[in-house]
C-alpha positions as CSV (number, residue, x, y, z in Angstrom):
1,X,-72.5,-49.0,-13.6
2,X,-69.8,-48.1,-16.0
3,X,-66.5,-49.9,-15.6
4,X,-63.0,-49.6,-17.2
5,X,-61.9,-52.5,-19.3
6,X,-58.9,-54.3,-17.7
7,X,-56.4,-52.7,-20.3
8,X,-57.8,-49.3,-19.7
9,X,-57.5,-49.8,-16.0
10,X,-53.9,-50.7,-16.2
11,X,-53.0,-47.9,-18.3
12,X,-54.6,-45.6,-15.7
13,X,-52.7,-47.1,-12.9
14,X,-49.4,-46.8,-14.6
15,X,-50.5,-43.2,-15.6
16,X,-51.3,-42.2,-11.9
17,X,-47.9,-44.1,-10.8
18,X,-45.9,-42.1,-13.3
19,X,-47.5,-38.9,-12.1
20,X,-46.8,-39.8,-8.4
21,X,-43.2,-40.6,-9.2
22,X,-42.7,-37.5,-11.1
23,X,-44.3,-35.4,-8.1
24,X,-41.9,-37.3,-5.6
25,X,-39.0,-36.6,-8.0
26,X,-39.7,-32.9,-8.3
27,X,-40.4,-32.6,-4.6
28,X,-37.0,-34.2,-3.8
29,X,-35.3,-32.0,-6.3
30,X,-37.1,-28.8,-4.6
31,X,-36.0,-30.1,-1.3
32,X,-32.4,-30.6,-2.4
33,X,-32.4,-27.2,-3.7
34,X,-33.8,-25.8,-0.4
35,X,-31.1,-27.7,1.5
36,X,-28.3,-26.6,-0.8
37,X,-29.4,-23.1,-0.9
38,X,-26.5,-22.0,-3.0
39,X,-25.7,-23.6,-6.2
40,X,-22.5,-22.0,-7.3
41,X,-20.4,-18.8,-7.2
42,X,-18.5,-17.0,-10.0
43,X,-15.6,-16.3,-9.8
44,X,-14.5,-18.7,-7.0
45,X,-11.3,-16.5,-6.4
46,X,-10.1,-12.8,-6.5
47,X,-8.8,-9.9,-4.4
48,X,-10.6,-7.1,-2.5
49,X,-13.4,-5.4,-4.5
50,X,-14.1,-8.4,-6.9
51,X,-17.8,-8.7,-7.7
52,X,-19.0,-12.3,-7.1
53,X,-22.2,-13.6,-8.5
54,X,-24.0,-16.1,-6.2
55,X,-26.6,-18.4,-7.8
56,X,-29.1,-20.3,-5.8
57,X,-32.7,-20.3,-4.8
58,X,-35.2,-18.7,-2.5
59,X,-33.1,-15.7,-1.8
60,X,-36.0,-13.3,-1.9
61,X,-35.7,-9.8,-3.1
62,X,-35.3,-7.8,0.0
63,X,-31.8,-6.6,0.1
64,X,-32.2,-5.6,3.8
65,X,-32.9,-9.3,4.7
66,X,-29.7,-10.8,3.1
67,X,-26.2,-10.7,4.3
68,X,-23.2,-12.2,2.7
69,X,-19.9,-13.2,4.5
70,X,-16.4,-13.9,3.1
71,X,-14.8,-15.5,6.1
72,X,-15.8,-13.3,9.0
73,X,-16.0,-10.1,6.9
74,X,-19.3,-8.9,5.7
75,X,-19.6,-7.9,2.0
76,X,-21.7,-5.2,0.4
77,X,-24.6,-6.5,-1.7
78,X,-25.0,-4.7,-4.8
79,X,-28.2,-6.5,-6.1
80,X,-30.5,-9.4,-5.1
81,X,-33.1,-11.6,-7.0
82,X,-34.6,-14.7,-5.9
83,X,-32.1,-16.8,-7.5
84,X,-29.1,-14.4,-7.6
85,X,-26.9,-12.2,-5.3
86,X,-24.2,-10.0,-6.4
87,X,-21.6,-9.0,-3.7
88,X,-18.4,-7.2,-3.5
89,X,-15.5,-9.1,-1.8
90,X,-14.6,-7.0,1.4
91,X,-11.1,-5.9,2.3
92,X,-9.1,-8.2,4.5
93,X,-11.6,-11.1,3.8
94,X,-10.2,-14.7,4.0
95,X,-10.3,-17.9,2.1
96,X,-13.0,-20.3,2.9
97,X,-16.8,-21.0,2.4
98,X,-19.1,-18.2,1.5
99,X,-21.9,-17.8,3.9
100,X,-25.3,-16.3,3.2
101,X,-27.9,-15.4,5.8
102,X,-31.4,-14.9,4.3
103,X,-34.4,-14.3,6.5
104,X,-32.3,-15.4,9.5
105,X,-31.5,-18.7,7.8
106,X,-27.7,-19.4,7.3
107,X,-26.7,-21.0,4.0
108,X,-23.2,-22.3,3.5
109,X,-21.7,-21.9,-0.1
110,X,-18.9,-23.0,-2.1
111,X,-15.3,-22.2,-1.2
112,X,-13.9,-18.8,-2.3
113,X,-10.0,-18.2,-2.4
114,X,-9.2,-14.7,-1.4
115,X,-6.2,-13.2,-3.0
116,X,-4.2,-10.9,-0.9
117,X,-3.2,-7.5,-2.5
118,X,0.3,-6.8,-1.5
119,X,1.4,-3.7,0.4
120,X,2.3,-0.7,-1.6
121,X,2.5,2.9,-2.1
122,X,0.2,4.7,-4.6
123,X,-0.9,8.3,-5.3
124,X,-4.1,9.4,-3.9
125,X,-4.1,13.0,-5.4
126,X,-2.0,15.5,-7.2
127,X,-0.4,15.6,-10.7
128,X,2.9,16.5,-9.2
129,X,3.0,20.2,-10.5
130,X,2.7,23.0,-8.0
131,X,-0.6,24.7,-8.1
132,X,-4.0,25.0,-6.5
133,X,-6.5,23.6,-9.0
134,X,-9.7,21.8,-8.0
135,X,-11.1,18.8,-9.9
136,X,-10.4,15.0,-10.2
137,X,-7.9,14.1,-7.6
138,X,-5.3,12.1,-9.9
139,X,-5.8,13.8,-13.4
140,X,-6.6,17.5,-12.6
141,X,-6.0,18.6,-9.1
142,X,-2.9,20.4,-8.1
143,X,-1.4,21.3,-4.6
144,X,1.3,23.6,-3.3
145,X,3.1,22.2,-0.3
146,X,0.2,20.2,1.3
147,X,1.1,19.6,5.0
148,X,-1.6,18.7,7.4
149,X,-4.2,15.9,6.5
150,X,-7.1,14.6,8.5
151,X,-9.9,12.3,7.7
152,X,-13.6,12.5,8.7
153,X,-16.1,9.8,9.5
154,X,-17.3,10.0,5.7
155,X,-13.9,9.2,4.3
156,X,-13.4,12.8,3.1
157,X,-9.9,14.2,3.6
158,X,-9.0,17.8,4.5
159,X,-5.6,19.3,3.8
160,X,-3.8,22.2,5.1
161,X,-2.0,23.6,2.0
162,X,0.9,25.8,3.2
163,X,1.9,27.7,0.1
164,X,-1.5,28.3,-1.4
165,X,-2.9,29.6,2.0
166,X,-5.9,27.3,1.5
167,X,-7.7,24.5,3.1
168,X,-8.7,21.7,0.6
169,X,-10.9,18.7,0.4
170,X,-10.6,15.4,-1.2
171,X,-14.1,13.9,-1.2
172,X,-14.7,10.1,-0.9
173,X,-15.3,10.0,-4.7
174,X,-11.8,11.7,-5.3
175,X,-12.9,15.1,-6.2
176,X,-10.7,17.9,-5.0
177,X,-12.4,21.2,-3.9
178,X,-11.5,24.2,-2.0
179,X,-12.9,24.5,1.5
180,X,-11.7,27.9,2.6
181,X,-9.1,30.4,1.8
182,X,-8.8,32.5,-1.5
183,X,-5.1,31.8,-2.1
184,X,-4.2,35.4,-1.0
185,X,-2.1,35.8,2.3
186,X,-4.1,37.6,5.0
187,X,-6.3,37.2,8.1
188,X,-10.1,37.4,7.5
189,X,-12.9,35.5,9.2
190,X,-16.1,34.8,7.5
191,X,-17.5,32.3,4.9
192,X,-14.8,29.9,3.7
193,X,-14.8,31.5,0.0
194,X,-13.7,35.0,1.5
195,X,-11.7,33.8,4.4
196,X,-7.9,34.5,4.4
197,X,-5.1,32.4,6.0
198,X,-1.4,32.9,6.2
199,X,0.7,29.5,5.9
200,X,-2.0,27.1,7.3
201,X,-0.3,23.8,8.4
202,X,-1.9,21.0,10.5
203,X,-5.6,20.3,11.3
204,X,-7.7,18.2,13.6
205,X,-11.5,17.6,13.6
206,X,-14.1,17.1,16.4
207,X,-17.1,14.7,16.4
208,X,-19.3,17.5,15.1
209,X,-17.1,17.9,12.0
210,X,-15.8,21.3,13.1
211,X,-12.2,21.5,11.6
212,X,-9.5,23.3,13.6
213,X,-6.5,24.8,11.6
214,X,-3.2,25.8,12.7
215,X,-2.8,29.2,10.9
216,X,1.1,29.4,11.4
217,X,2.1,32.7,10.3
218,X,-1.0,34.5,11.7
219,X,-0.1,32.9,15.2
220,X,-3.8,31.8,15.5
221,X,-5.9,28.7,15.7
222,X,-8.9,28.9,13.3
223,X,-12.2,27.0,13.2
224,X,-14.2,26.0,10.2
225,X,-17.7,25.1,11.1
226,X,-19.6,22.4,8.8
227,X,-21.4,25.2,7.1
228,X,-18.0,26.6,6.0
229,X,-17.8,29.6,8.4
230,X,-14.3,30.4,9.5
231,X,-13.8,31.9,12.9
232,X,-10.7,32.4,15.3
233,X,-10.7,30.0,18.1
234,X,-7.6,31.3,19.8
235,X,-4.6,33.6,19.3
236,X,-4.3,37.5,19.4
237,X,-2.1,37.3,16.3
238,X,1.1,38.4,17.9
239,X,4.1,36.2,18.5
240,X,4.5,35.2,22.3
241,X,3.8,32.9,25.0
242,X,1.0,34.5,26.9
243,X,-1.7,32.2,28.4
244,X,-5.2,33.2,29.4
245,X,-8.3,33.9,27.6
246,X,-8.2,32.4,24.1
247,X,-8.7,35.7,22.2
248,X,-5.8,37.3,24.2
249,X,-3.3,34.3,24.4
250,X,-0.4,34.4,22.1
251,X,1.5,31.6,20.1
252,X,4.8,31.7,18.4
253,X,4.6,29.7,15.1
254,X,2.3,27.0,16.2
255,X,2.4,24.0,13.9
256,X,0.8,20.9,15.2
257,X,-2.7,20.2,16.4
258,X,-5.1,17.4,17.9
259,X,-8.0,17.1,20.0
260,X,-8.5,14.6,22.8
261,X,-10.7,11.6,22.3
262,X,-13.4,13.1,24.4
263,X,-13.5,16.4,22.6
264,X,-12.7,18.1,25.7
265,X,-9.6,20.0,24.7
266,X,-7.4,21.0,21.8
267,X,-3.6,20.7,22.0
268,X,-1.3,22.8,20.0
269,X,2.5,22.3,19.5
270,X,4.0,25.7,19.8
271,X,7.1,25.5,17.8
272,X,9.2,28.4,18.7
273,X,8.1,28.2,22.3
274,X,9.2,24.4,22.5
275,X,6.0,23.9,24.2
276,X,2.6,22.0,24.1
277,X,-0.5,24.4,24.5
278,X,-3.9,23.4,25.8
279,X,-7.3,25.1,24.7
280,X,-10.3,24.1,26.8
281,X,-13.9,24.2,25.8
282,X,-14.3,27.4,28.2
283,X,-12.0,29.3,26.0
284,X,-8.8,29.2,28.2
285,X,-5.2,28.7,26.9
286,X,-2.6,27.2,29.2
287,X,0.9,25.6,28.8
288,X,0.8,22.0,29.2
289,X,4.5,21.3,29.2
290,X,7.7,23.0,28.0
291,X,8.6,26.6,27.2
292,X,12.3,26.6,26.6
293,X,14.2,24.3,24.4
294,X,15.7,21.2,25.8
295,X,15.5,17.3,26.2
296,X,14.4,16.1,29.4
297,X,11.7,13.5,30.7
298,X,9.8,13.8,33.9
299,X,6.8,15.7,35.2
300,X,5.0,18.3,33.1
301,X,6.6,21.1,35.2
302,X,10.2,19.5,34.6
303,X,10.2,18.0,31.2
304,X,11.6,19.9,28.1
305,X,11.0,19.6,24.4
306,X,12.7,21.1,21.4
307,X,10.5,22.6,18.7
308,X,7.5,19.8,18.6
309,X,5.4,19.5,15.7
310,X,3.2,16.3,15.3
311,X,0.7,15.2,17.8
312,X,-1.8,12.2,18.2
313,X,-3.5,10.3,20.9
314,X,-3.9,6.7,21.4
315,X,-7.0,5.0,22.7
316,X,-5.7,5.2,26.2
317,X,-5.4,8.9,26.4
318,X,-1.6,9.1,26.0
319,X,-0.3,12.0,23.8
320,X,2.4,11.4,21.3
321,X,4.6,14.1,20.2
322,X,7.0,14.3,17.1
323,X,9.8,16.2,18.9
324,X,11.3,17.7,15.7
325,X,14.4,19.4,17.3
326,X,15.2,16.4,19.4
327,X,14.8,13.9,16.7
328,X,12.6,11.8,19.0
329,X,9.2,10.5,19.7
330,X,7.8,11.5,23.1
331,X,4.8,10.5,25.1
332,X,2.7,12.4,27.6
333,X,0.8,10.1,29.8
334,X,-2.8,10.9,31.5
335,X,-1.2,11.2,34.6
336,X,1.2,14.0,33.5
337,X,4.7,12.2,32.9
338,X,6.8,12.9,29.8
339,X,8.7,9.8,28.5
340,X,10.9,9.3,25.4
341,X,9.7,6.1,23.6
342,X,12.2,6.4,20.7
343,X,15.2,8.4,19.4
344,X,18.5,9.2,21.1
345,X,18.3,12.9,20.7
346,X,20.8,13.0,17.6
347,X,19.7,13.1,14.1
348,X,20.3,9.7,12.3
349,X,18.7,7.0,10.4
350,X,19.1,3.8,12.7
351,X,16.6,1.0,12.8
352,X,16.1,-1.4,15.8
353,X,15.7,-1.1,19.5
354,X,13.9,2.1,20.6
355,X,16.8,3.0,22.9
356,X,19.3,3.2,20.0
357,X,17.0,4.0,17.1
358,X,17.4,7.5,15.5
359,X,15.2,9.9,13.4
360,X,16.0,12.9,11.4
361,X,13.5,16.0,12.0
362,X,10.2,13.9,12.3
363,X,7.2,15.8,11.8
364,X,4.0,13.8,11.5
365,X,2.7,11.2,13.8
366,X,-0.2,8.8,13.6
367,X,-1.2,6.2,16.3
368,X,-3.0,3.0,15.1
369,X,-5.8,1.4,17.0
370,X,-3.6,-1.6,17.4
371,X,-0.9,0.5,19.1
372,X,1.7,0.8,16.4
373,X,3.1,4.4,15.8
374,X,3.9,5.7,12.4
375,X,6.2,8.6,12.0
376,X,6.9,10.9,9.0
377,X,10.6,10.9,9.2
378,X,10.9,14.0,7.1
379,X,14.7,14.5,6.5
380,X,15.1,10.7,6.0
381,X,12.5,10.7,3.3
382,X,10.8,7.8,5.1
383,X,7.7,6.6,6.9
384,X,9.0,4.7,10.2
385,X,7.1,2.4,12.3
386,X,7.5,1.8,16.2
387,X,6.0,-1.6,16.9
388,X,4.2,-2.3,20.2
389,X,7.4,-4.4,21.3
390,X,9.6,-1.5,20.9
391,X,11.2,-1.9,17.5
392,X,11.8,1.0,15.1
393,X,11.7,0.1,11.4
394,X,11.2,1.6,8.0
395,X,7.8,1.0,6.9
396,X,8.0,2.9,3.5
397,X,10.6,4.8,1.5
398,X,13.9,4.1,0.2
399,X,15.5,7.3,1.9
400,X,16.2,8.8,-1.3
401,X,14.6,12.2,-2.1
402,X,12.3,12.1,-5.1
403,X,9.0,10.6,-6.3
404,X,8.0,6.9,-7.2
405,X,5.2,4.7,-6.3
406,X,5.6,1.0,-5.7
407,X,6.4,-1.5,-3.0
408,X,7.1,-0.2,0.4
409,X,10.6,0.4,0.6
410,X,11.3,0.9,-3.0
411,X,8.9,3.8,-3.0
412,X,10.4,7.4,-3.0
413,X,9.2,10.2,-1.0
414,X,10.4,13.9,-0.8
415,X,10.0,15.3,2.9
416,X,6.8,13.7,4.1
417,X,5.1,15.8,6.6
418,X,1.6,15.1,7.4
419,X,0.3,11.6,8.2
420,X,-3.1,9.9,9.1
421,X,-4.3,6.5,9.4
422,X,-7.7,4.9,8.7
423,X,-9.5,2.1,10.3
424,X,-8.0,-0.5,7.8
425,X,-4.5,0.5,8.6
426,X,-4.1,2.5,5.4
427,X,-1.8,5.5,5.8
428,X,-2.2,8.8,3.9
429,X,0.9,11.1,3.7
430,X,1.5,14.7,2.4
431,X,4.5,14.9,0.3
432,X,6.7,17.9,-0.8
433,X,6.1,16.4,-4.4
434,X,2.7,18.3,-4.0
435,X,0.9,15.1,-3.7
436,X,-1.0,13.1,-1.3
437,X,0.4,9.5,-1.1
438,X,-1.6,6.2,-0.1
439,X,0.3,3.5,1.8
440,X,-1.8,0.2,1.8
441,X,-0.9,-2.7,4.0
442,X,-1.5,-6.3,2.8
443,X,-5.3,-6.2,2.2
């Protein structure tokens, strides 16, 4: 039988030992990588919308099976390979370890420092010149006294453009188009491109994406279906206060509008009638409260308003009213009681407790999910805030009439009117500077 010489045998033993040690070392490195999961991130700090590259191992390539968290906020993953994930830092993230969930396995990564973007006022759309040109929101589009503003579920804005007699749209990718209206004063139903309005103001939207427009000078409420068809929801076209069948009912300079959280009824602030009108799904119009100018709390049959404008519901079914002529903010409870929640009834610009705070011809109103109320205090050229603990303060605006973006109270507005709030607490305001302004909190 053939046998190795001793020196050859020793060399072979050493060789196999070397192979074994190398295998053990490599296995340990692989095991270590599997335990670590994430090797590094770049950059390791930044504000919202920063793209972060996460390097590691065994991520896979199926983007649907990977999730990245910055604190408790989920990020958008833009790309994934087995060794690299690119993700966008979400709004309102927090500092701390980045976590990745891959195939139901959670991997803890290095620390990321989230840099807060300070609250400020910027311009969302409009060049500042009066006009009605479509195009890129900031560089081409013009508006002519935009007033009403709403936001749909896809982050598209719709604007009631008072002086151009149109309904405009700002898409989620910041392109402005005309949804309905030709720019000519009139009253015609039909396809959006042929329909005519007369001084449209505020708008609301239901869960089926039907838009309802207060067509002020036509004394009508119009409806724009998702396919662009314009019809008349309510109003005979003559000024009056008649209740009844929607097509026979009369309004007198309707201005504000909202829909209840269940899509059951539409509410309209009927300015010259100093009332809130209700339009039900069966096509009937009734007066909810008011009918003559006054300033009185109480039941729906006793309470009085004075030229109400802005309307918005909170999550509990309370209807808030910017009572323009009374310089106050009123609340109508689901049980049918009207309460003054802020404002003395006199025009002014006073901060502090709701019992002594003053407004000056407020128009727009928006209620946040958290319960704070934001008011377009039109003649004070400010956006005011009513906190949940009953304190009125200036949220944005110096009080001077003009135009300037910047930090909250240094920014300048010119008679802000419409206001809407998104799920992040960002406010969007229509401004007589022919612009749409954006007010971001700390993000």
